[in-house]
N, C-alpha and C positions, 0 to 999 in steps of 0.2 A: 457720913454718907459720901459715897462715889462722885467724883466731880463730873465725870460724862457718864450719867444713867439715865435710862429712858423707860419709864412704867409701862405697864401695860397699854392704858390708856392712847398713848402716843403711837406705840410700836403698832397696835391691831387697827390704828385709824390710817388709812392707804395715802391719804391725802395730805396727810402730816409724813408719815415715815417713807414714803417713795420719794421724797424730796431730799432727806438725808442719806448721803451717801459715807461710803466707808474704804478708806486706801491703805494699803500695806502693801511697801518696796522692800527689795532685798538688796538694795544700794549697788545694784550691778545692770540695773535696767529692767529687771522683772518686776513685775507687781499684781497683786490682788486687788480687785474692786467689785463692789456692787453697792445696793443699798443696804439699809440696816437689816431689812425683813429678807436678805437675799434673793429680792427678784431683780434681775438685771433690767436696768431701764436705759443704758445707753449701749452702743455696738462695741464700745472700748472696755464695758464690764467685762469681768472673768475671774473666776477663782484662780486658773492660771495662766498668766500672759506674760509671754517670754519673748525675747529678741531672738529671731532666727539669723544671723548673718549668713549665711549659706544662701538663702534666698532674697532679702532685700536690708533696707534700713528700719524696716518696719518692727513693731512689736506683733506678736500673733496670739490669738485666745485660741487657747489648745483644750482646756477643760474650762466648760462654761458654767457650771453650776454641779451641785450635787445634792439632790436629794434623798431626805434620811426619813425613813419610814418605820414608825414603832407598829409592834406586831404583838399584841396580847389577845388569847382565847380566839384565834382566827380573825379577830378585827383589826383592821390596817388604818392606822392613822398616819398619813403622809405630811411632813413638816414643811414641804418643799412650797416654792409659790413661783408662779409663770403668768407674764401677760399675755394673752393670744388675742387676736384681730377681733374685733366687736367690743372690745372693753371688758373682755372675759378674763378673770382671773381664776388660775386652777394650778395646784389643789386647794390653795386657801390656808396652807399650814401657818399662816401668820396668826390665827386666831388662837392658836395653842400657846404663843409667847406672854410669859409672865412678867420678865423685864429683859432689860440690855444694859450691860455695863462696858466700859472701855478703858478702865483706868491701865490695867498693866496690858492686857490683851482683851479682845472683842470677845466678849461673854454673851451668850444668850440662853435664857434659861426657860424652856417650854414644860407646860403643864397639860398632860393628855390621861383625863381621870385620876387613877392614883399613882401614874408614872409622871417623875421629876427627872427632867433628862437635862444635862447643861452640855453646851455646845462651845468650845475655846478654839479660837483659830489664831495662826502666827505663821509667819513667811520667815523663812529661814535666811539669815544673813549672808548675802554674797554666793547663794546657793539656789539654784531655780525650782524650789522646792517649798509646796505648800501643804501645813500640818493642821490637823483638826483634831482635838480630842473630845469625844464624846463620853459623857461620865453620867452613870445611872445613879443619880442622888437618891431618888425613891422608888420602890416598885412594891406592890402587894403578892404578884405573880409572876410566873416565868414570861421573860419579854425577849423578843427577836428584834434586831435592829435589819433594816435593808436597805443599801447605798445603791442608787441608779445614779450614773455620772451621764452626764449631757455634754457631748462632746464637739468641737468646732474646726479645729484646725484649720484658720482662717487669718488674714491680716487683720487689725480693729480698724481697717478703712474699707473693709468689704464686708460681705454676707455669705453665708453658704447656704445651701438647698439642696434636697434630697437629689441624688444622682446615683449613677450606676459606677462611678470611677471610684468613690471612696473604697477603701479597703475594708473588710469586715475581719481580717484575718487579727487573730490575738494569739499571745503566747502566756504560758503558766510562767510566772516566777514567784520567788518567796514570799509567801501570802498575799499572792495578787496576779496581777496581769500587766503585759504591756503591749501597746497597738500603736499604730501610725495609719490614719485615714490616707494620707496621698504622700507620694516620693518627693524627696528633699526637706520633709520634716523631720524632727527628732522623735526617737519613739515616747510615748507617754506611760509611764509607769504609776500603776495604780496599786498602792500596797496597804495592809495592815498590821499593827501590831498583835493581830490573832489571828488564828488559824479559821478560814472562812469558806464558804461555798461561792463560786461565780457560776451564775446561771446565766448562759448564752441565749440571749432573746433579742437579736437586732431589730431595730425599730427608730424611723425618724419622727419626730415630736414637730410638726408641720406649723406654721403661722405664728411663732413666738414673736411678739411685738416688741420695740423699744420705743417708748413714749418720748424721749429725750430727743431723738433723732426727728421725732415726727414734729416735734416745735421746733427744730433746727430746718425743716422744708426738706429732710432728706428722705431716702427709702428708709422703711423702719421695721421691715419684718425678715424673717429667715427661718430655716428648719435647722435643726439641731438631732445629732445622731447619737443613738443611745444603746451600746453595743449590749447589754444585759443588766444584772446587778448582782451586787454581792450580798450575803446574808451570814447571820451568825447571831447566836444568842448572846446577851449580858445578863449579869448579875448585879443586885442592888451594890454599891458601892465601888463597882468596877468601871474601869475607864478603856474605851479603845481609842486608838489611834489612827486616823487615814494618814498616808502619805501621797501626794501627787506631784512628780517629778520629772524632770527629764533623764534622771540617772537613777539606777537601781539603789536601795540602801538596804543593809540588812534589818529584817523586821525587828528581829530581837533588841536592836538599839534605840528604836522609834521612841518609847518610853523616855529614855535617859536624854535624848536628843530635844525632845519637846521640852522638858526641865530645864535642861542647858539653856535654850533659847530665851526661856521665860527670865530665868537668873539673870540676864544679862540686861534684859528690859528696863528702861527709867520708868516710872508710876507716871501718867499724865494725870497727875492729882491737883492741877492748879494751870492757869492761863499761860503761866511762863514756861511751865515744862511740857506743855500741850506744844508750845511754839519750838521748843527746844527738838523734841522728838518730829515735830514736822519739817524741820531745818533739815536734819539727818536723811529724809526722804529723798530729799534733791541731790544727796551722793551718788556718784558714779564712779567705781572703778572697774576699769577694763582690763583684760589679761595680761597685757603689758604694763601695765601698773600706773597708766596714766589716769588722772583724776580731773573729773568732770563737775559740775553743778548744771543739772538739768532745770530748765526754766520752767517746767510745771509738770503737771500730770492731768489728763491722761496722753495728751497729744506732743506735746512739747518735747524738743531736742535739747543739748546744750548750745545755746545760743550766745554769742560774743559778748554783746551789749548787757543782757540780762544778768551772764557770769559776772562781768566785774560790778554791775551796780547791786548784786546781791550778796556778792564775795564777802565784805566786810560783815554784813548783819548775820549772816549764815555763819560765818567762824568767830571773828573776832570779840563780838558782840556776848557770845557764849562761851569765851573762854579757849576755843579753839585754834590758836594759831597755827600750829602745827599741820591744820587741815589746810589753811589760806595759802600755806607755802607748797604743800602740795598741789592744789587747785593750780595756783600762779605760776609753778613750775611748767606744768602743762600748756596752761594759756600763753606763757611768754613763748615758748616753743611755737605755736601756731602766730603769734603775732610777729615773729622774727621772719618767719619762713614767707608770711603774705608781704611785710616791708621790704624782704630780699627777694621779693618775687621768684620765690619756689613753692614747689607744689605742696600744698599741704598734708601732714602726716596726722593731724589730729583732728578728730571729729566735733569741731566747734564751728556752729554754721554763722554766716552772715557777719565773717570776721572783717569784708569788705567795706562795710558801712563807714563813713570818716570819722564819725565821733568815738567809734571803738577805741583807738589807742588814749583818746584823753580821758574817758573814762576808766581806762586801766592805770592811769596817772592819779585820779582821783582815790581807786581803791587801794593804789601803794601809800598815799597820803595819808588814809584810815588807819593804814598799817603803822606807819610811823607814829601814829598817836598811841597803840597800844604797846609797840615793842620798842619804840625811840626813833628817834631821826637818824642816830648815828647807825642802827640796824638796820633801817629802811634804805640808807645809802649802800651800805655794805651789800645787802641783798640785789637791790633792785637800782642803785643810782645809774648805772651804766644806762638802764631799760629806760629810764625816766629820760635821760639826756639823748637816748637814741631816739624815742619817739618824738621829743621836741625840734630835733633837728629833721626828722623824717617830714616833719610838717612844714618847716620853713624851707625846706628845699623841694616842698610839692610832689611828695612821694605819691601821695592819694591822686589819682588820676581826676577824679571828681571832687577834689576839695584845692583849692589855690590860698593862699596867704598874700592879701593886697596891700598898695602902699599904704594905706590908713592904718594896717594892724589889725583889721580883721579877717575873718576867716570865710570864704565865699564858696556855696557848696551847690550844685545843681540837683535840685529834686521833683522838678517840673514832670519829668516821664517816670521816672521810678523812687518810689518811696524809700528815703536815705536816714529816717530818724525814728524813734521810737513811735512816732505816730504813723504806722506804716500800712495800715488798712488799705486796699485796693478793690476797685470797681471797675469793670470792664476794661481791666487791663492798665488803670491809671491811677496814682493816689487818690483817695477820696480827700485827704489835706494836703494840697500839692507844695509843700515848706520847701523854699527855695531861696539861694541869694544868701544874703546874712541871716543865719538862724540863729535864736538870741541863746539857746542854750549851748549850742558849738562855741559861740564866743566867751561865754561865761564860762566853760571849761576851758577853753585856750589862754584866757588872763589867770584861771587858777593855777593850770600847768605850768605857764611860765614862772609866776611867782613861787610856786612850790620848788621846781627845778632849781631857779635862782638861791633859792634859801638852800637847799642842798649843796650845791655847788660853793656856795658862800662859806658854809660851816666847814666842808669836808673837802671839797674839789677843787676847782679852778674858779678863783675869784675874778679875773677878767671877762670868763667866760658868764659869770652869776652877771656882772655889771651890763653886759650887752644884753642878756635878759630882760634885765631889770627897767633898759631902755625901751625895747619892745613893748614889755608890760605897761608902759607910762604911755606908748603911742595908741594901743589896744583900749587902754581904759577911758581916755579922751574921745576915741571914735566909738565906743561903745555907748556911753551914755549921749552922744550926738545923733548915734545912729537910731537906737531904741528907747530912749526915755521920751515920753510926749507929754504934750501939755496937761493930760489929765491924771498925771503921777503915777502911771503904770508903762509896761514896756511893751513895743509893739513885738508882736509873735515872729516874725520876719522881714525883710526888706530886700526886695529886689528890684533895683532901679527904681522907677516910679511907684512901682506896686508896694504896698506897706499892708502888711495884715493888722488891721485894728482889734480883732477877735481877742477877747480876755481868756486867755487861755493859762495852763497852770506853769508853762515852761519857764515863765518869767522869776516861778519862786527859788530857781537853783543859784542865781546869783546872790539871792539875799541868803541862803543857805551855805553856801560855800565859804572855806576859810579866809580865801582871797577872793575879793568883791570888787569890780569897776565901779560899784555904788556907795554912794555915801550913805551915812545913818537915817539921814533923814530921807533920801530917796528910798531906801530899803524898806522904812516904815511906811510909807506912802506906797508901795508895790504890796506888802504883807498885809496891808489894812483892805486892798482890794481885793485880792485874794481870798482873804476871811469873808466880806460881804457877800464876793459873787462865786466863790468855787468851793468852799468849805464846806463838807458834809460829814456824816458821821461813820461814813466809810471812806475818808480821803478826799483828795482834790477833784473837782470835777475837771473834764478834759475840755470844756468850754462852758461859760458861762451862760446862764438862763436869758440875759440880757443881748447877745450876740445873735446874729443871723444863722439860722441852722442847726439851734439848739435840738437835739434829739436824743434824750437822756435814757429811754427804755430799750436795751439791748435783748430785742426778743425779734421772733417771725424768722422767714428764711433768709439764707445766706446773705443776700444781697441787701436786704433790709437791716440785717446785723451789722454787713461791713460802713453802711452809711451813718449807724449809731455809734459804732466803737471809739471813736474819738471827736464825737459832737455831744459829749455830755455827760457820758459816762464816770463814775467815780472810781478813784485808784487809790487803793491804801499806800502802796510803794510812794506815791506824789506826796501823801499825807507826811509821810516819814521826814522828808526835806522840809515840809512845811513847820512843823513841829519843831525840827532842828533851828529852822530859822526863827520862829516864837522865842525859843530860850536862849539862843545867842541874842537878841535885840532886848528883850525882857526879862532876860534872867530868871529869879526864883518866883517875880510875881506871876508869872505864868506856870507854875508846877501844876496846881489844881486844875488848870482849865488843860493841861494836856493829858493829865491823869483822867479826867472826864472822857476824853476822846478815847483813851485806851478801851473804856467800857464798851463803846460804839463796837469796838473788834471782838471784846470776848464774847459779845453777845453771838457772834458766827461761829463760834468753836463747836456750839451744841447744835448748828440750824443746818449748814450744808454739808460740808465734808466734815466729819467730827474731827476735831482736834487741829485742824488747818484752816487758811482762808482760801476763797475762791480768787479766781483772776480778776475780775470786778465787778461794780455793783452798778444798778440803776442808778442814775442821777438825781432823780426824785422819789420822796416816800413811797413806799415802806423800804427803798434802797435793798432790794433782793440780790441776792449774789447770783453772779452769772458767768459763762463760759468754763475756761478749764476748773477743776473741784479743787487744782492746789496750785498754788503760783509764788514761785521761788522770791521774786520781789518783794512781795508784798509780807510775807514772812518776816525776809530779811529787813526790811526797815520798820515794822513794827518791833522786832527783837533789838535795833539800832536805837531806836526812840525810849525804850525801856531803860537802856542802859544809859543812854542820855538823861534822862529822868533820874537815876541814881546818882550822877553824877552832880547834877544841879542842886540834887536833894542833899548831898553831904558836902556841898562845897562850902567853905568857910565866906 
């Protein structure tokens, strides 16, 4: 039986099927996404969504959807599904779905009377091209297929509405047409591998509604332009392939092209393989060969902190050291440009945040465990040293190294940590002063850099770093450890944040920690009691003031909940690492059970991947972006750690 398989009862129940999404990417920034029943519920959904750098830095929905109609004996059966205002669904093609599977490619089986039609979808790697293969599995009489494309030609952050500016012009190409609704956009090529008739019948479908946008308190309806329809006959056993792209393709090659794409796909036949495939979806290769990791889909770009936190899990944990090095090459270029106060030539956002270089050191530390410390020093030893020197010399204008050995950063007016939600222009969680994970990262970086220099570089320099680390260690304990056995989240003069937050898990999980073994156990115990959920660690304890675990409602309401009780799987990764380091094999079964909580998600929200965050209270619904790099990464890294401790003698 297929690992990712949903039967008719689920697919035809819109309450169940509309909450399940599907994402396919081409590793160059474009993607295709919708719900499993092909009813778009977000403005970000679309069959072909591509970057248009000539216009802006956003993705753009060119082809929103493609309705297929089965025609027999003059009777028409439309397999499409759209939601219109007033909670009206039309034409309700989901009722014909017999089953859905997604082990290799998303495959939907439709039954219309005696007709059995299979639909398979694939996104071509590194090309802005979606391919759909329709196979007539069974039919007892002559059958015709009609395809009606719904066009948007707009940014993922906007809507399109009926207007007189949109061009209705089209041109015939090889077994299809090309069209472009607005100046500045690329042509959209829609082609088939078989001769067909295109009937020009322009119309606007008005009042298409996106319920996910309604839930989020945004505008939620638009009009989509349909230029006409394609029509062709199909015989039993025959396959017809549709291609939508920004480039023309030889229609005679579509059959081979589709098969070639299938042949290189790894099956999603278990939890691990789903996560590996999900990891690859965050890959991003630009024309100049720069390599990035996107922070998530559908709205995130490459963010610096996310890149370094996610990089080890998305590459090293699945045996892809080469991609680690490619991404780090691009990221190092960006880091050096920033530290040398030069214009950025890379598309990495938020690189100015003070903790970003420290997370880069942590990522290199993970590389050292996979490749060897010697290889890490050869590849990145100078970068690690330069980062440490940059921080010692006060290179970041918003962070200083105080005489007590701790880093001080100002986050009162601008969010500078991963807890970055803002409301009315101010941080919801104004973490400022001595921030706990900044200083845990700093101690870890000092000790790691010292160990590299001691073994392969300058021993005198290493000794100086060890002296700095000892000062940092003592000040860390004096500043953050309180009488209740956990760590303050930040300390700014007389202001001490006593909230129980997950940031204190980092010094327990890092290889070099300023905490003693007993102190680590105490912190871990409180995290277990107050923060642990089946979906990771809560961002705030239910016992702390301001606990708000439900990430729902309009933007402002969600901003106030974002880091005030919601659960994050990537934090759970560091928690599991801390567990295994302290208790080793005795906690193996406990960690394995935690993985079950994540595996449940593979079939529930976006198939085969992990959502951005989860409600902090049962039933822990997935929220936010449909796919989040740090979550996938840390689950993969946890699985690798499990393997290590399982076979450890």
